[in-house]
C-alpha positions as a Markdown table, in Angstrom:
| # | Residue | x | y | z |
|---|---|---|---|---|
| 1 | Met | -62.0 | -50.2 | 134.1 |
| 2 | Asp | -64.9 | -50.9 | 136.5 |
| 3 | Tyr | -68.7 | -50.5 | 135.4 |
| 4 | Ala | -71.9 | -52.1 | 135.4 |
| 5 | Glu | -73.1 | -53.8 | 132.3 |
| 6 | Asn | -76.5 | -52.2 | 132.8 |
| 7 | Ile | -78.3 | -50.3 | 135.5 |
| 8 | Leu | -79.4 | -54.0 | 136.8 |
| 9 | Gly | -76.2 | -54.2 | 138.0 |
| 10 | Thr | -75.9 | -51.5 | 140.8 |
| 11 | Ile | -78.6 | -53.0 | 143.0 |
| 12 | Gly | -77.6 | -53.8 | 146.3 |
| 13 | Asn | -74.6 | -53.4 | 148.2 |
| 14 | Thr | -76.3 | -50.5 | 149.9 |
| 15 | Pro | -74.3 | -48.3 | 152.9 |
| 16 | Met | -74.5 | -48.9 | 156.7 |
| 17 | Val | -75.3 | -45.3 | 158.1 |
| 18 | Lys | -74.5 | -44.6 | 161.4 |
| 19 | Leu | -77.6 | -42.4 | 163.4 |
| 20 | Asn | -76.7 | -39.9 | 165.7 |
| 21 | Lys | -78.7 | -37.2 | 166.7 |
| 22 | Leu | -81.9 | -38.7 | 166.5 |
| 23 | Thr | -80.8 | -41.8 | 168.3 |
| 24 | Ala | -78.7 | -39.8 | 171.2 |
| 25 | Asp | -80.8 | -41.0 | 174.3 |
| 26 | Leu | -80.5 | -44.7 | 173.6 |
| 27 | Pro | -77.7 | -46.8 | 174.8 |
| 28 | Cys | -76.8 | -48.6 | 171.6 |
| 29 | Leu | -75.2 | -48.4 | 168.2 |
| 30 | Val | -78.1 | -47.9 | 166.0 |
| 31 | Leu | -77.1 | -48.2 | 162.3 |
| 32 | Ser | -79.6 | -47.9 | 159.1 |
| 33 | Lys | -79.5 | -50.1 | 156.3 |
| 34 | Tyr | -79.7 | -47.3 | 153.7 |
| 35 | Glu | -81.6 | -48.4 | 150.9 |
| 36 | Thr | -82.0 | -45.1 | 148.7 |
| 37 | Phe | -78.7 | -45.9 | 147.0 |
| 38 | Asn | -80.4 | -48.5 | 144.9 |
| 39 | Pro | -81.0 | -47.3 | 141.2 |
| 40 | Gly | -85.1 | -47.0 | 141.9 |
| 41 | Asn | -83.9 | -45.4 | 145.2 |
| 42 | Ser | -85.8 | -48.2 | 147.2 |
| 43 | Val | -85.0 | -51.5 | 148.8 |
| 44 | Lys | -87.9 | -52.9 | 146.2 |
| 45 | Asp | -85.4 | -53.0 | 143.4 |
| 46 | Arg | -84.0 | -56.1 | 144.9 |
| 47 | Met | -87.1 | -58.4 | 145.7 |
| 48 | Ala | -88.3 | -57.1 | 141.4 |
| 49 | Leu | -85.3 | -58.0 | 140.0 |
| 50 | Thr | -85.7 | -61.6 | 141.7 |
| 51 | Met | -89.0 | -62.3 | 141.0 |
| 52 | Ile | -88.7 | -61.1 | 137.4 |
| 53 | Glu | -86.0 | -63.4 | 136.9 |
| 54 | Asp | -88.1 | -66.3 | 138.3 |
| 55 | Ala | -90.7 | -65.6 | 136.4 |
| 56 | Glu | -88.3 | -65.8 | 133.3 |
| 57 | Ala | -87.2 | -68.6 | 134.5 |
| 58 | Asp | -89.9 | -70.6 | 135.0 |
| 59 | Gly | -91.9 | -69.2 | 131.6 |
| 60 | Arg | -94.3 | -67.3 | 134.1 |
| 61 | Leu | -93.4 | -64.3 | 132.0 |
| 62 | Lys | -92.5 | -64.5 | 128.3 |
| 63 | Pro | -90.5 | -62.5 | 125.4 |
| 64 | Gly | -92.2 | -58.8 | 125.1 |
| 65 | Gly | -94.7 | -60.0 | 127.8 |
| 66 | Thr | -96.4 | -57.3 | 129.7 |
| 67 | Ile | -95.8 | -57.1 | 133.6 |
| 68 | Ile | -99.0 | -56.2 | 135.8 |
| 69 | Glu | -99.1 | -55.1 | 139.7 |
| 70 | Gly | -100.6 | -53.6 | 142.3 |
| 71 | Thr | -97.9 | -50.9 | 144.0 |
| 72 | Ser | -97.5 | -48.5 | 146.1 |
| 73 | Gly | -95.0 | -47.0 | 144.0 |
| 74 | Asn | -91.3 | -48.2 | 144.6 |
| 75 | Thr | -91.9 | -51.9 | 143.7 |
| 76 | Gly | -93.3 | -50.5 | 140.2 |
| 77 | Met | -90.2 | -48.1 | 140.1 |
| 78 | Gly | -88.5 | -51.7 | 140.4 |
| 79 | Leu | -89.9 | -53.8 | 137.9 |
| 80 | Ala | -89.9 | -50.6 | 135.4 |
| 81 | Leu | -86.4 | -50.4 | 135.6 |
| 82 | Ala | -85.9 | -54.3 | 134.8 |
| 83 | Ala | -88.5 | -53.8 | 132.4 |
| 84 | Ile | -86.8 | -51.7 | 130.1 |
| 85 | Val | -83.3 | -52.9 | 130.5 |
| 86 | Lys | -85.0 | -56.7 | 129.3 |
| 87 | Gly | -88.0 | -55.3 | 127.1 |
| 88 | Tyr | -91.5 | -55.8 | 128.8 |
| 89 | Lys | -94.3 | -53.0 | 129.0 |
| 90 | Cys | -95.5 | -52.4 | 132.5 |
| 91 | Ile | -99.3 | -51.7 | 133.8 |
| 92 | Phe | -98.8 | -50.9 | 137.7 |
| 93 | Val | -102.2 | -50.4 | 139.5 |
| 94 | Ile | -101.8 | -47.7 | 142.5 |
| 95 | Ser | -104.7 | -46.4 | 145.3 |
| 96 | Asp | -105.4 | -42.5 | 145.5 |
| 97 | Lys | -103.5 | -42.1 | 148.8 |
| 98 | Gln | -100.0 | -42.3 | 147.3 |
| 99 | Ser | -98.4 | -39.1 | 146.4 |
| 100 | Lys | -98.6 | -37.7 | 143.2 |
| 101 | Glu | -94.7 | -37.9 | 142.7 |
| 102 | Lys | -94.6 | -41.6 | 142.6 |
| 103 | Met | -97.5 | -41.8 | 140.5 |
| 104 | Asp | -95.5 | -39.4 | 137.8 |
| 105 | Ile | -92.3 | -41.1 | 138.2 |
| 106 | Leu | -93.9 | -44.6 | 137.2 |
| 107 | Arg | -95.2 | -42.5 | 134.1 |
| 108 | Ala | -91.4 | -41.4 | 133.5 |
| 109 | Val | -90.0 | -44.3 | 133.2 |
| 110 | Gly | -92.8 | -45.2 | 130.7 |
| 111 | Ala | -95.1 | -47.4 | 133.0 |
| 112 | Glu | -99.0 | -47.3 | 132.4 |
| 113 | Val | -100.5 | -46.4 | 135.7 |
| 114 | Val | -103.8 | -47.4 | 136.7 |
| 115 | Val | -105.4 | -45.4 | 140.4 |
| 116 | Cys | -107.8 | -46.9 | 142.2 |
| 117 | Pro | -109.8 | -45.6 | 145.4 |
| 118 | Thr | -107.9 | -46.4 | 148.8 |
| 119 | Asp | -111.1 | -46.4 | 150.6 |
| 120 | Val | -113.0 | -49.6 | 149.6 |
| 121 | Glu | -112.4 | -53.0 | 150.7 |
| 122 | Pro | -110.1 | -55.7 | 149.7 |
| 123 | Asp | -112.6 | -58.0 | 147.7 |
| 124 | Asp | -114.1 | -54.6 | 146.0 |
| 125 | Pro | -113.8 | -55.2 | 142.7 |
| 126 | Arg | -112.3 | -51.1 | 142.2 |
| 127 | Ser | -109.5 | -52.0 | 144.9 |
| 128 | Tyr | -106.1 | -52.0 | 143.5 |
| 129 | Tyr | -106.3 | -55.8 | 144.6 |
| 130 | Ser | -109.0 | -56.4 | 142.7 |
| 131 | Val | -107.6 | -54.4 | 139.5 |
| 132 | Ser | -104.5 | -55.8 | 139.2 |
| 133 | Lys | -105.7 | -59.2 | 139.3 |
| 134 | Arg | -108.6 | -58.3 | 136.8 |
| 135 | Leu | -105.7 | -57.0 | 134.5 |
| 136 | Gly | -103.8 | -60.0 | 134.7 |
| 137 | Ala | -106.6 | -62.2 | 133.7 |
| 138 | Glu | -107.1 | -59.9 | 130.6 |
| 139 | Thr | -104.2 | -58.7 | 129.1 |
| 140 | Pro | -102.9 | -61.1 | 126.9 |
| 141 | Asn | -98.9 | -62.7 | 127.3 |
| 142 | Ser | -99.4 | -60.9 | 130.7 |
| 143 | Trp | -97.6 | -62.1 | 134.0 |
| 144 | Tyr | -99.5 | -60.5 | 137.2 |
| 145 | Val | -96.5 | -60.4 | 139.9 |
| 146 | Asn | -98.1 | -60.3 | 143.1 |
| 147 | Gln | -95.7 | -59.2 | 145.4 |
| 148 | Tyr | -97.7 | -60.0 | 148.7 |
| 149 | Asp | -97.6 | -63.5 | 148.1 |
| 150 | Asn | -94.7 | -64.2 | 145.8 |
| 151 | Pro | -92.2 | -66.0 | 147.3 |
| 152 | Ser | -89.2 | -64.5 | 145.6 |
| 153 | Asn | -89.9 | -61.2 | 147.1 |
| 154 | Ala | -88.7 | -62.6 | 150.7 |
| 155 | Lys | -86.0 | -65.0 | 148.8 |
| 156 | Ala | -84.4 | -61.7 | 147.8 |
| 157 | His | -83.8 | -60.5 | 151.1 |
| 158 | Tyr | -82.7 | -63.6 | 152.5 |
| 159 | Gln | -80.1 | -64.0 | 149.3 |
| 160 | Ser | -78.6 | -60.4 | 149.6 |
| 161 | Thr | -80.1 | -57.8 | 152.1 |
| 162 | Gly | -79.6 | -60.3 | 155.0 |
| 163 | Pro | -76.0 | -61.2 | 154.1 |
| 164 | Glu | -74.8 | -57.8 | 153.6 |
| 165 | Ile | -76.1 | -56.8 | 157.2 |
| 166 | Trp | -74.7 | -59.3 | 158.5 |
| 167 | Lys | -71.5 | -58.7 | 157.0 |
| 168 | Gln | -71.7 | -54.9 | 157.3 |
| 169 | Thr | -71.9 | -55.5 | 161.3 |
| 170 | Asp | -69.2 | -58.1 | 161.4 |
| 171 | Gly | -71.9 | -60.8 | 163.0 |
| 172 | Lys | -72.8 | -58.0 | 165.7 |
| 173 | Ile | -76.4 | -57.2 | 165.1 |
| 174 | Thr | -78.6 | -57.4 | 168.1 |
| 175 | His | -82.1 | -56.3 | 166.7 |
| 176 | Phe | -83.3 | -55.5 | 163.2 |
| 177 | Val | -85.9 | -53.2 | 162.7 |
| 178 | Val | -88.2 | -52.4 | 159.7 |
| 179 | Gly | -91.5 | -51.4 | 158.4 |
| 180 | Val | -93.8 | -54.2 | 157.3 |
| 181 | Gly | -95.7 | -54.1 | 154.2 |
| 182 | Thr | -95.4 | -56.9 | 152.2 |
| 183 | Gly | -93.4 | -58.9 | 154.3 |
| 184 | Gly | -90.7 | -59.8 | 152.1 |
| 185 | Thr | -88.4 | -57.8 | 153.5 |
| 186 | Ile | -88.7 | -58.8 | 157.4 |
| 187 | Ser | -89.1 | -61.9 | 156.6 |
| 188 | Gly | -86.3 | -62.7 | 154.4 |
| 189 | Val | -83.7 | -60.3 | 156.5 |
| 190 | Gly | -84.9 | -62.3 | 159.7 |
| 191 | Lys | -84.9 | -65.3 | 158.5 |
| 192 | Tyr | -81.2 | -65.3 | 157.4 |
| 193 | Leu | -80.4 | -63.3 | 160.4 |
| 194 | Lys | -81.7 | -66.0 | 162.6 |
| 195 | Glu | -80.0 | -68.8 | 160.9 |
| 196 | Gln | -76.8 | -67.1 | 161.9 |
| 197 | Asn | -77.6 | -66.3 | 165.4 |
| 198 | Pro | -81.0 | -67.1 | 166.8 |
| 199 | Asn | -80.7 | -64.4 | 169.4 |
| 200 | Val | -81.1 | -61.4 | 166.8 |
| 201 | Lys | -84.3 | -60.0 | 167.6 |
| 202 | Ile | -86.7 | -59.0 | 164.3 |
| 203 | Trp | -88.7 | -56.2 | 165.1 |
| 204 | Gly | -91.7 | -54.9 | 162.7 |
| 205 | Ile | -93.3 | -51.1 | 162.6 |
| 206 | Asp | -96.9 | -51.3 | 161.7 |
| 207 | Thr | -99.2 | -48.4 | 161.5 |
| 208 | Tyr | -102.8 | -47.8 | 163.2 |
| 209 | Gly | -105.4 | -49.0 | 160.8 |
| 210 | Ser | -103.3 | -52.1 | 160.0 |
| 211 | Val | -104.2 | -56.0 | 161.0 |
| 212 | Phe | -100.4 | -56.9 | 161.6 |
| 213 | Lys | -99.8 | -56.2 | 165.2 |
| 214 | Lys | -102.6 | -57.8 | 166.9 |
| 215 | Tyr | -102.5 | -60.8 | 164.8 |
| 216 | His | -99.2 | -61.6 | 165.6 |
| 217 | Glu | -99.9 | -61.1 | 169.7 |
| 218 | Thr | -103.5 | -63.1 | 169.5 |
| 219 | Gly | -103.9 | -64.5 | 166.2 |
| 220 | Ile | -106.8 | -62.9 | 165.4 |
| 221 | Phe | -107.4 | -61.1 | 162.0 |
| 222 | Asp | -109.5 | -58.5 | 163.2 |
| 223 | Glu | -111.4 | -56.1 | 160.4 |
| 224 | Lys | -112.2 | -53.8 | 163.6 |
| 225 | Glu | -108.3 | -53.0 | 163.4 |
| 226 | Ile | -108.7 | -51.7 | 159.7 |
| 227 | Tyr | -109.5 | -48.1 | 158.8 |
| 228 | Pro | -107.8 | -45.7 | 156.1 |
| 229 | Tyr | -104.3 | -44.4 | 157.3 |
| 230 | Val | -101.9 | -42.3 | 155.5 |
| 231 | Thr | -98.8 | -43.6 | 156.3 |
| 232 | Glu | -97.3 | -45.5 | 152.9 |
| 233 | Gly | -95.8 | -48.1 | 152.5 |
| 234 | Ile | -96.6 | -50.0 | 155.5 |
| 235 | Gly | -99.0 | -52.1 | 157.3 |
| 236 | Glu | -102.2 | -53.8 | 155.6 |
| 237 | Asp | -105.9 | -54.7 | 155.5 |
| 238 | Ile | -104.8 | -58.4 | 154.1 |
| 239 | Leu | -102.3 | -60.8 | 155.7 |
| 240 | Pro | -99.7 | -61.8 | 152.7 |
| 241 | Glu | -98.2 | -64.7 | 152.6 |
| 242 | Asn | -94.9 | -63.5 | 152.8 |
| 243 | Val | -95.3 | -62.1 | 156.2 |
| 244 | Asp | -93.5 | -64.8 | 158.3 |
| 245 | Phe | -94.9 | -64.1 | 162.0 |
| 246 | Ser | -93.1 | -67.0 | 163.4 |
| 247 | Ile | -89.7 | -65.1 | 162.5 |
| 248 | Ile | -90.8 | -61.7 | 163.9 |
| 249 | Asp | -90.5 | -61.1 | 167.7 |
| 250 | Gly | -92.9 | -58.2 | 168.1 |
| 251 | Phe | -94.6 | -55.1 | 166.3 |
| 252 | Thr | -94.9 | -51.8 | 167.7 |
| 253 | Lys | -97.4 | -49.0 | 165.9 |
| 254 | Val | -96.6 | -45.7 | 164.9 |
| 255 | Thr | -99.2 | -42.8 | 164.1 |
| 256 | Asp | -99.5 | -41.2 | 160.7 |
| 257 | Lys | -98.2 | -37.7 | 162.7 |
| 258 | Asp | -95.6 | -39.1 | 163.9 |
| 259 | Ala | -94.2 | -41.0 | 160.7 |
| 260 | Ala | -94.8 | -37.8 | 159.0 |
| 261 | Ile | -93.1 | -35.8 | 161.6 |
| 262 | Tyr | -90.3 | -37.6 | 162.1 |
| 263 | Thr | -89.6 | -38.2 | 158.5 |
| 264 | Gln | -89.1 | -34.3 | 158.5 |
| 265 | Lys | -86.9 | -34.7 | 161.3 |
| 266 | Leu | -84.8 | -37.6 | 159.7 |
| 267 | Ala | -84.0 | -34.8 | 156.9 |
| 268 | Lys | -83.5 | -31.4 | 159.3 |
| 269 | Glu | -81.4 | -33.7 | 161.8 |
| 270 | Glu | -79.5 | -36.3 | 160.3 |
| 271 | Gly | -79.0 | -35.2 | 156.4 |
| 272 | Met | -81.3 | -38.4 | 155.5 |
| 273 | Phe | -83.6 | -37.3 | 152.7 |
| 274 | Leu | -86.0 | -40.4 | 153.2 |
| 275 | Gly | -89.6 | -41.5 | 152.7 |
| 276 | Asn | -92.5 | -41.9 | 155.0 |
| 277 | Ser | -91.7 | -45.3 | 156.3 |
| 278 | Ala | -88.6 | -44.2 | 157.3 |
| 279 | Gly | -90.2 | -41.8 | 159.6 |
| 280 | Ala | -92.2 | -44.3 | 161.1 |
| 281 | Ala | -89.4 | -46.6 | 161.3 |
| 282 | Ile | -87.1 | -44.7 | 163.4 |
| 283 | Lys | -90.0 | -43.1 | 165.6 |
| 284 | Gly | -91.0 | -46.9 | 166.1 |
| 285 | Leu | -87.1 | -48.0 | 166.9 |
| 286 | Leu | -87.4 | -45.0 | 169.6 |
| 287 | Gln | -90.2 | -46.8 | 171.1 |
| 288 | Leu | -88.4 | -49.8 | 172.0 |
| 289 | Lys | -86.0 | -48.0 | 173.5 |
| 290 | Glu | -86.1 | -50.3 | 176.7 |
| 291 | His | -85.5 | -53.3 | 174.5 |
| 292 | Phe | -81.7 | -52.2 | 174.1 |
| 293 | Thr | -78.9 | -52.2 | 176.2 |
| 294 | Lys | -75.5 | -50.6 | 175.8 |
| 295 | Asp | -74.0 | -53.6 | 173.9 |
| 296 | Asp | -76.7 | -53.7 | 171.2 |
| 297 | Val | -76.1 | -53.0 | 167.5 |
| 298 | Val | -79.4 | -51.9 | 166.5 |
| 299 | Val | -80.2 | -52.1 | 162.1 |
| 300 | Val | -83.1 | -50.3 | 161.0 |
| 301 | Leu | -83.3 | -50.4 | 157.5 |
| 302 | Phe | -84.8 | -47.3 | 155.7 |
| 303 | His | -87.2 | -48.0 | 152.4 |
| 304 | Asp | -86.9 | -45.4 | 149.9 |
| 305 | His | -86.6 | -41.7 | 149.1 |
| 306 | Gly | -87.6 | -38.1 | 150.1 |
| 307 | Ser | -88.0 | -36.9 | 146.8 |
| 308 | Arg | -91.2 | -39.1 | 146.6 |
| 309 | Tyr | -92.8 | -37.3 | 149.3 |
| 310 | Val | -92.1 | -33.6 | 148.6 |
| 311 | Gly | -95.9 | -32.4 | 148.1 |
| 312 | Lys | -96.8 | -34.2 | 151.2 |
| 313 | Met | -94.4 | -34.8 | 154.4 |
| 314 | Phe | -91.8 | -32.5 | 153.4 |
| 315 | Asn | -94.7 | -29.7 | 152.4 |
| 316 | Asn | -95.3 | -27.3 | 155.5 |
| 317 | Glu | -98.9 | -26.4 | 153.8 |
| 318 | Trp | -99.8 | -30.2 | 153.6 |
| 319 | Met | -98.9 | -31.0 | 157.5 |
| 320 | Glu | -100.8 | -28.0 | 158.5 |
| 321 | Lys | -103.5 | -29.2 | 156.7 |
| 322 | Met | -103.4 | -32.5 | 158.0 |
| 323 | Gly | -102.8 | -31.3 | 161.8 |
| 324 | Tyr | -99.5 | -32.6 | 162.2 |
| 325 | Val | -97.9 | -29.0 | 162.5 |
| 326 | Glu | -98.7 | -25.8 | 163.8 |
C-alpha cells in the first residue's frame, strides 16, 4: 500500500509543467515548477515545515507552544497544517491588502488572525512586522517564526526545491525565474543550481513599490522607491536576510496591472488557475525575452493557487474598479 503517514508527507515532489500559448513567441523551452500541488496549495509549505522542525530540534518551539508569524497568507497556511499535525496553536498577523480568501482560509484551519494596516512604515507599531514581533514577546510559550530572516527558509529550498528542479530538467536548466518576497525560494534554489552549474542564470521578479531591483543594481536602499502596491506575495519595503543578492543575476519589475492581467491569462490560455505572483512571474519572464536562445531551458516557479484571489484578480468587477480592464 502506498500512503503518507499524515498530510505533511505530501509536501514537495511537485510536477514540472510546460507552458505553451503564453510563451509561443519565445525561442526556448519554458517549464513551470507547479507548487500549488503542495497540500497547502503553495511553495511555502516546504519552508514552513523545515522552520518548525528546526525550531523543535533546538528548543525554540516547545510542546503545546504557540506559533506566531507575520504572513501574506501562504506561509501561515503551511505553518497551520504542520501545527495541526504536531499539536501547536497559531497566531498570524496579516496586512489588510491581502485577499479576504487568505484570511478566511487561515481561520478555517484554526488559526487566530490579526489584521494590520498596509500603508504604514515597517517600524510603525501598527505594521505587521511590529505587531507579530510584539505578540511573540508577549505570548507565553510562543515562537516568533520570522520567515524573512530565518535561515531555515532558504535551507528548505536548497534541500528540496532546487534538487527537484535539477533532476526534473535532467540538469539542462539554464535560467530560473521566480518572484521574490522573503527571498528564501530564490536564494535556496539559486544556491543549489549554481553549485551544480555556475552558468545557470537566476532572475528575480520584483514589483513597483519594492526596493529589490534598485538595491541589487546600486547597493542603495532607496526609500523613495517604496510605495503601496497591489501585487501580493512579492516585493518588500525591507531587506530580508534570506535574500542572497550575490546569487541573483538580475531583477525585472512588473506592474500591478500586468500581474493581474497575466494571472487571468494563465487561467484562460494555459488552464493554470494560479495566484497573483504567478501572473507577475510569467509577465516578468516575457520581459526577459532577449536573454533566451533556442537551446535554453527556462524554469519559472508558480507559488500559489487561484482560489485565494477569486475576489480580486479573478473578479471582473474588481479588475474594472482597479482600472485594469475596460
